[in-house]
N, C-alpha and C positions, 0 to 999 in steps of 0.2 A: 466540546473539543478542548484538547490540551496542546500546548506547544511543546514539542520535543526538541531539545538541543542536541543531546547525545544519547544514543541507545547503547550503553556500554555492556560488556559481558557477552554480547552476541555479535555486534558488528565490528567493533574496534574502529569505527568510522563515525563521522558526524551525520546527523539527520537534521535538516533545517525546515522540514515541512511540518504541517499540523496533523496530529494523529486524530483518527476517528475512533470513538470509544463506545459503540453500541453494545448492549448486553454484557458489559463487564469485560470486553475484549478490546485491547488497544491495537489498532492497525496502523502501521507506520512504514514509510519507505526509508531507505538508507543509501549513502554514498557507496556502500559495498555491493550495490546492484541488487539488493534484496528487498522484498516486502515482508514484514513480520507481523504475526498475530501473537500478542502477549496477553497473559492473564493480567487484568488491571489491578487486582488485589495483591498478587504475589510477584508479578514480573516474569513468571515462568513462560518460556517460549512454547507456544502451541504448534505453530508451523512457520515455515518461511518459504518463499518462492523466489527463485533467482531469475532476474531479467538480464538483458544483454548489456546494460550500462547503469549509471547512477539513476536513482529514483528521487527526483526533486518534487514531483507531484504529490499532493496530499491525497490519500485514499478517501474514497467515498463509498459508503456501504448502503445498499438498498436491497430488500427482499432476498437476503442471504448471499448476495454477490458483492465482492469488493472490486471497485473500479479504480484503476490507477494508471498513470502514464509513466513512461521511462524515457531516458535520453537515447534509448536504442530505437526510437522512432515508433514505438508501439504503445497502444492503450490496451490494457489487460482487463479481463473479467475473470476473477478468481472466486472459487467457492469459499465463502466466508468461514465455513466450519473446517475445511480440509486443506485449503490453499491450492487445490487442483485447478489448473487452467481450464476455464469454460470456453473462452475464445480470446483472440487477440486481433487487433486491427493496426496495420501499418499506415502511419500518417504521412510518411515521407520526410519527417523532420522530428527532432527531439521534442518531447512533450514536457513542458514546464508547468502548465496550468493543471488545475484539478478538475476532474470530471464532475458534472452536476447532473442530478437526476430529478426530474419533476414529472409527476403523474406516470411514473414507470418508463419515462423516455429520457435518454441521456443526451 
């Protein structure tokens, strides 16, 4: 894992979460309401997914799915390759903490 302070060029905003970097892809959330997948070698944007509020949660990646929380009260499961939403769950409150996966269970 790497700490990301600013994801410039794409967000224009600060990111204070920890990026997940499996398979040469950096997954990071931003204060601009987006989750980004970036090529770790070049920094090229692969995809972005817009949530309804800032993303303070650090993404977790398991079995091709990116799990991340947002201040819009949702936890999202996104396809790691495409950024397409697989599902979301409304927690009833902003999500600051990072999802954890163990033995295929979150």
